[in-house]
C-alpha positions in Angstrom: -55.7 -14.4 40.1 -58.2 -16.6 38.3 -61.1 -16.7 40.8 -63.9 -19.2 40.2 -67.1 -18.4 42.2 -69.9 -20.9 42.7 -73.5 -20.0 43.5 -76.9 -21.2 42.4 -77.9 -17.7 41.2 -76.3 -14.9 39.3 -77.4 -11.8 37.4 -80.1 -11.1 36.3 -81.6 -13.0 39.2 -82.9 -10.8 42.0 -81.9 -12.9 45.0 -79.6 -11.2 47.5 -76.7 -13.6 46.9 -77.0 -13.2 43.1 -76.8 -9.4 43.4 -74.0 -9.5 45.9 -71.9 -12.0 43.8 -72.5 -10.0 40.6 -71.1 -6.8 42.1 -68.3 -8.7 43.8 -67.3 -10.5 40.6 -67.4 -7.4 38.5 -65.5 -5.4 41.1 -62.7 -8.0 41.1 -62.5 -7.9 37.3 -62.1 -4.1 37.5 -59.2 -4.7 39.9 -57.5 -6.8 37.3 -58.5 -10.4 38.1 -60.0 -13.0 35.9 -63.4 -14.2 37.3 -65.4 -17.2 36.3 -68.9 -17.8 37.9 -70.7 -21.1 37.8 -74.4 -20.7 38.3 -77.7 -22.2 37.4 -79.3 -21.6 34.0 -82.8 -22.0 35.4 -82.8 -19.6 38.3 -84.2 -16.6 36.4 -86.5 -18.6 34.1 -85.2 -16.7 31.1 -83.5 -19.6 29.2 -80.0 -18.2 29.7 -77.2 -19.4 27.4 -74.7 -22.0 28.6 -71.8 -19.6 28.6 -71.5 -15.9 28.2 -69.5 -12.9 29.3 -71.2 -10.3 31.4 -69.3 -7.0 32.1 -66.0 -8.9 32.0 -67.1 -11.9 34.0 -67.2 -15.3 32.4 -70.5 -16.9 33.4 -71.0 -20.7 33.0 -74.6 -21.7 33.5 -75.4 -25.3 34.2 -78.6 -27.2 33.6 -80.7 -27.4 36.8 -84.4 -27.6 37.7 -86.3 -24.5 38.9 -89.2 -26.0 40.9 -88.9 -23.3 43.6 -89.6 -23.4 47.3 -93.0 -25.1 47.3 -91.7 -28.0 49.4 -88.6 -29.7 50.7 -88.8 -32.1 47.8 -88.7 -29.3 45.2 -85.9 -27.5 46.9 -83.9 -30.8 47.1 -84.5 -31.3 43.4 -83.2 -27.8 42.5 -80.2 -28.2 44.8 -79.3 -31.7 43.7 -79.5 -30.9 40.0 -77.3 -27.8 40.5 -74.8 -29.8 42.5 -74.4 -32.3 39.7 -74.1 -29.7 36.9 -71.8 -27.5 39.0 -69.4 -30.3 39.8 -69.1 -31.2 36.1 -68.5 -27.6 35.2 -65.9 -27.0 37.9 -64.0 -30.1 36.7 -63.6 -28.5 33.3 -62.2 -25.1 34.6 -58.6 -24.6 33.7 -55.9 -23.0 35.8 -58.1 -21.7 38.7 -56.1 -20.1 41.5 -58.9 -20.1 44.0 -62.5 -21.4 44.3 -65.0 -19.1 46.0 -68.3 -21.0 46.8 -71.2 -19.1 48.5 -73.9 -20.8 50.5 -76.7 -21.1 48.0 -77.5 -23.9 47.9 -76.3 -25.2 51.3 -73.2 -27.4 51.1 -72.3 -26.1 47.7 -68.8 -25.6 49.1 -68.5 -29.4 49.0 -68.7 -29.4 45.2 -65.9 -26.8 45.1 -63.7 -28.9 47.5 -64.2 -32.1 45.5 -63.3 -30.3 42.3 -60.3 -28.6 44.1 -58.8 -31.9 45.1 -57.5 -32.7 41.6 -55.5 -29.4 41.2 -55.0 -28.8 44.9 -56.8 -25.4 44.5 -57.5 -23.5 47.7 -61.2 -22.9 48.6 -62.5 -19.8 50.3 -66.0 -20.4 51.7 -68.2 -17.3 51.7 -70.9 -17.8 54.3 -74.0 -15.7 53.6 -76.3 -18.0 55.6 -75.3 -20.6 58.1 -77.0 -24.0 57.5 -78.3 -26.4 58.9 -78.7 -24.0 61.9 -81.2 -21.8 60.1 -83.3 -24.8 59.0 -83.3 -26.2 62.6 -84.3 -22.9 64.2 -87.0 -22.3 61.7 -88.4 -25.8 62.4 -87.8 -27.0 58.9 -85.5 -29.8 60.1 -85.9 -31.5 63.4 -83.2 -30.8 66.0 -81.0 -33.9 66.7 -82.6 -35.9 64.0 -80.8 -37.9 61.3 -81.0 -35.1 58.7 -79.8 -32.5 61.2 -76.8 -34.7 62.3 -75.8 -35.7 58.8 -76.1 -32.1 57.5 -74.3 -30.7 60.5 -71.4 -33.1 60.1 -71.1 -32.4 56.4 -71.3 -28.6 56.9 -68.7 -28.7 59.7 -66.3 -30.8 57.7 -66.7 -28.5 54.7 -66.0 -25.4 56.7 -63.0 -27.0 58.4 -61.6 -28.1 55.0 -61.8 -24.6 53.6 -58.5 -22.7 53.3 -60.2 -19.6 54.7 -63.8 -18.7 55.6 -65.5 -15.3 55.1 -68.4 -14.4 57.3 -70.6 -11.2 57.3 -70.4 -10.3 61.0 -68.6 -11.1 64.2 -71.6 -13.1 65.6 -71.5 -15.2 62.5 -67.8 -15.7 62.9 -68.4 -16.9 66.4 -70.9 -19.4 65.1 -68.5 -20.7 62.4 -65.8 -21.1 65.1 -68.1 -23.4 67.0 -67.8 -25.8 64.0 -64.1 -26.2 64.8 -62.8 -23.6 62.3 -59.7 -21.8 63.7 -60.4 -18.1 64.2 -57.1 -17.3 62.4 -58.8 -18.6 59.2 -62.0 -16.6 59.6 -62.3 -13.1 58.0 -65.3 -10.8 58.7 -66.3 -8.8 55.6 -69.7 -7.1 55.7 -71.9 -6.8 52.6 -72.6 -3.4 51.0 -75.3 -1.4 49.3 -76.0 -2.2 45.7 -74.4 0.2 43.3 -77.6 1.7 42.0 -78.8 2.3 45.5 -75.5 3.7 46.8 -75.2 6.2 44.0 -79.0 6.8 43.6 -81.6 8.9 45.1 -81.0 9.8 48.8 -82.5 12.3 51.3 -83.8 14.6 48.6 -85.5 11.9 46.6 -88.4 9.6 46.8 -91.1 12.2 45.8 -92.1 10.3 42.6 -92.4 7.0 44.5 -94.4 8.6 47.3 -96.8 9.9 44.6 -97.0 6.5 42.9 -97.6 4.7 46.2 -100.3 7.3 47.1 -98.6 8.3 50.4 -99.0 12.1 50.3 -97.3 13.9 53.1 -97.8 11.3 55.7 -95.0 9.9 57.9 -94.0 6.7 56.1 -92.8 3.6 58.0 -91.5 1.2 55.4 -90.6 -2.5 55.3 -88.8 -3.2 52.0 -87.5 -6.5 50.8 -88.0 -10.2 51.3 -90.9 -11.3 53.5 -89.1 -14.6 54.3 -89.4 -17.2 56.9 -86.5 -15.7 58.9 -88.4 -12.4 59.4 -90.9 -11.6 62.1 -94.0 -9.4 61.3 -96.2 -9.9 64.4 -94.7 -6.9 66.2 -94.7 -4.7 63.1 -98.4 -5.4 62.5 -99.4 -5.0 66.1 -97.7 -1.6 66.1 -99.6 -0.6 63.0 -102.9 -1.8 64.6 -102.3 0.4 67.6 -101.6 3.4 65.4 -104.5 2.9 63.1 -106.2 6.1 64.2 -103.1 8.2 63.4 -104.0 9.5 59.9 -100.6 11.1 59.6 -98.7 7.8 59.8 -98.8 5.0 57.2 -97.0 1.6 57.2 -95.8 0.5 53.8 -94.7 -3.1 52.9 -92.8 -3.3 49.6 -91.7 -6.8 48.6 -92.5 -10.5 48.1 -91.9 -13.7 50.0 -93.4 -16.7 51.6 -94.9 -14.7 54.5 -96.5 -12.0 52.4 -99.8 -13.9 52.5 -99.9 -13.9 56.3 -99.4 -10.1 56.3 -102.1 -9.6 53.7 -104.6 -11.7 55.7 -103.8 -9.9 59.0 -104.3 -6.5 57.3 -107.6 -7.6 55.7 -108.9 -9.3 58.9 -108.2 -6.2 61.1 -109.1 -3.7 58.3 -105.9 -1.8 58.6 -106.3 1.1 56.2 -103.0 2.4 57.5 -101.0 -0.5 56.0 -100.3 -0.5 52.2 -98.7 -3.4 50.4 -96.8 -3.2 47.1 -94.8 -5.6 44.9 -91.0 -5.5 45.0 -89.6 -2.4 43.4 -87.6 -2.9 40.2 -83.8 -2.7 40.8 -83.4 0.4 38.8 -86.0 2.1 41.0 -85.0 0.6 44.3 -83.1 3.8 45.4 -86.2 5.9 44.8 -88.5 3.4 46.6 -86.3 3.3 49.6 -86.1 7.1 49.7 -89.9 7.3 49.8 -89.8 6.3 53.5 -89.2 8.4 56.5 -88.1 5.4 58.6 -87.4 1.8 57.7 -88.1 -1.4 59.6 -85.9 -4.4 59.7 -87.1 -7.6 61.4 -85.6 -10.9 62.4 -87.0 -13.9 64.2 -85.4 -14.8 67.6 -82.7 -17.5 67.4 -81.3 -16.4 64.0 -78.6 -14.0 65.3 -75.3 -14.9 63.9 -76.9 -17.1 61.2 -78.1 -14.4 58.8 -77.5 -10.7 58.2 -80.4 -9.0 56.4 -79.0 -7.2 53.4 -81.7 -4.5 53.4 -79.7 -2.6 56.1 -77.2 -1.4 53.5 -79.8 0.1 51.2 -81.4 1.9 54.1 -78.1 3.4 55.1 -77.5 4.5 51.5 -80.9 6.1 51.3 -80.1 8.2 54.4 -83.0 6.9 56.4 -83.1 5.9 60.0 -84.0 2.3 60.8 -85.9 0.5 63.6 -84.7 -3.1 64.1 -87.1 -5.6 65.7 -85.3 -8.7 66.7 -82.5 -10.2 68.9 -80.3 -7.5 70.4 -77.2 -9.5 70.1 -77.4 -9.4 66.3 -75.0 -7.4 64.1 -77.8 -5.2 62.8 -78.6 -3.9 66.3 -74.9 -3.3 66.9 -74.5 -1.3 63.6 -77.5 0.9 64.5 -76.1 1.6 67.9 -72.5 2.3 66.7 -73.6 4.6 63.9 -76.4 6.3 65.8 -78.7 5.8 62.8 -81.5 3.8 64.4 -83.1 2.0 67.3 -83.5 -1.7 68.3 -86.3 -3.5 70.1 -87.0 -7.0 71.1 -89.6 -9.1 69.3 -92.9 -8.4 71.0 -92.0 -4.9 72.3 -94.9 -3.3 70.5 -95.0 -0.4 73.0 -91.4 0.4 72.3 -91.9 0.4 68.5 -95.0 2.5 68.7 -93.2 5.1 70.9 -90.2 5.2 68.5 -92.4 5.7 65.4 -94.5 8.5 67.1 -91.3 10.2 68.4 -89.7 10.2 65.0 -92.9 11.4 63.3 -93.0 14.3 65.8 -89.3 15.1 65.2 -88.7 14.8 61.4 -85.4 16.7 61.7 -84.1 14.2 64.2 -85.0 11.4 61.9 -83.2 13.1 59.0 -80.1 13.6 61.2 -80.1 9.9 62.1 -80.3 9.0 58.4 -77.3 11.2 57.7 -75.3 9.4 60.4 -76.2 6.1 58.7 -75.0 7.2 55.3 -71.7 8.5 56.9 -71.2 5.1 58.6 -71.8 3.3 55.2 -69.3 5.5 53.4 -66.7 5.2 56.1 -67.0 1.5 57.0 -69.3 -0.4 54.7 -68.4 0.7 51.2 -68.1 -1.6 48.3 -64.5 -0.6 47.5 -63.5 -1.3 51.1 -65.1 -4.7 50.9 -63.3 -5.5 47.6 -59.9 -4.7 49.1 -60.7 -7.1 52.0 -61.9 -9.9 49.6 -58.8 -9.5 47.5 -56.6 -9.7 50.6 -58.4 -12.9 51.8 -58.2 -14.6 48.4 -54.5 -13.7 48.0 -53.7 -15.1 51.4 -55.5 -18.3 50.5 -53.5 -18.7 47.3 -50.3 -18.0 49.2 -51.1 -20.7 51.7 -51.7 -23.1 48.8 -48.6 -22.1 47.0 -46.5 -22.6 50.2 -48.0 -26.0 50.8 -47.2 -27.1 47.2 -43.7 -25.8 47.5 -43.2 -27.7 50.8 -44.5 -30.8 49.1 -42.2 -30.3 46.2 -39.2 -29.8 48.5 -40.2 -32.8 50.6 -40.5 -34.8 47.3 -37.1 -33.6 46.2 -35.5 -34.6 49.6 -37.1 -38.0 49.4 -35.8 -38.5 45.9 -32.4 -37.3 47.0 -32.4 -39.7 50.0 -33.6 -42.5 47.8 -30.8 -41.8 45.4 -28.2 -41.7 48.2 -29.6 -45.0 49.5 -29.4 -46.6 46.1 -25.8 -45.4 45.6 -24.8 -46.7 48.9 -26.3 -50.0 48.1 -24.4 -50.2 44.8 -21.1 -49.3 46.6 -21.7 -52.0 49.2 -22.4 -54.6 46.5 -19.1 -53.7 44.7 -17.1 -54.1 47.9 -18.7 -57.5 48.5 -17.6 -58.6 45.0 
């Protein structure tokens, strides 16, 4: 197949969707497919060229602003400029078998569907984040307002128009079905651990990172990744505050994001010497950084279950570390921890539960290591990249088969119509001759 993927960011950008799409595209190329990716040229600020080939993937970079997330206006400018450039680039793509738009920026699938109309190319929508639901539940967009209604109608129409829809979890599939998408057209394909992490340092590693972070032999409770608006840090910080006298336990936050300033202010205000903050680890050292922890924390704000799936889970599983999830229990993360036996889940605000879990694991390091091993086994058996690639290939092939069948039916219908028209004309000529 010639697969044309569409996303605002692609390698070398560090966003989660960029890294996922990069490994997905390269994996599909390795399986014998032709892959073209349309992405922004401004996302990484490195002045990328307009077109290049990266590890077998044809990458077309369109001009777009890179004003960032400072306000709704700057985001809208970045999104809008990318929409325009992407639509123009897609219209120039030759002989695409299937379009694969992701959800960065929101409604980018609409651009793919507009471009697909000309050649009747099938569209498989890959939902990484479900908008406008996230924006509404985070308070960015008012519930029931004009923006919410218009955005919701456009998003629902886009999902219903897709040949197939891929979601990351069953709760997310349930949310997509509420938009009127038939469940027979929804496939659940979880994400996976990045290649460097999956093959990198695991239970035996992390010593150098621990030394670099100045952690010594203390029990390390780590939050690693994006400190975004969808994450909750109040419970984590309250637990650290209660454990401030435990010199053998240290909380480590490694990452960046819009809420990092809040975390820094809380730590400074309460003089929490047991909380250490570090910048995001370089990708080539991410495995080592993750392995520096004894237990990892994953957090999510209430109301976001089924709308996002934090990608940090897969790196934690690859690093053979247990995880503590703080967030809504109905979420796929909590379910994965329960099914695999590699972690525990607590509601937001359950500081006592989190403190008890941390102290119990610190007192029983062998039990923590055993939980981490269970997580790695779950990753290898159910959440591996190769397993996901097979599932993507199957979904994309089914979408092209549906499109091919539809074209064939249209061709046959057209042929029958022409045949009927020819018979009608012949009958008319015969009738005229008899009248003469």
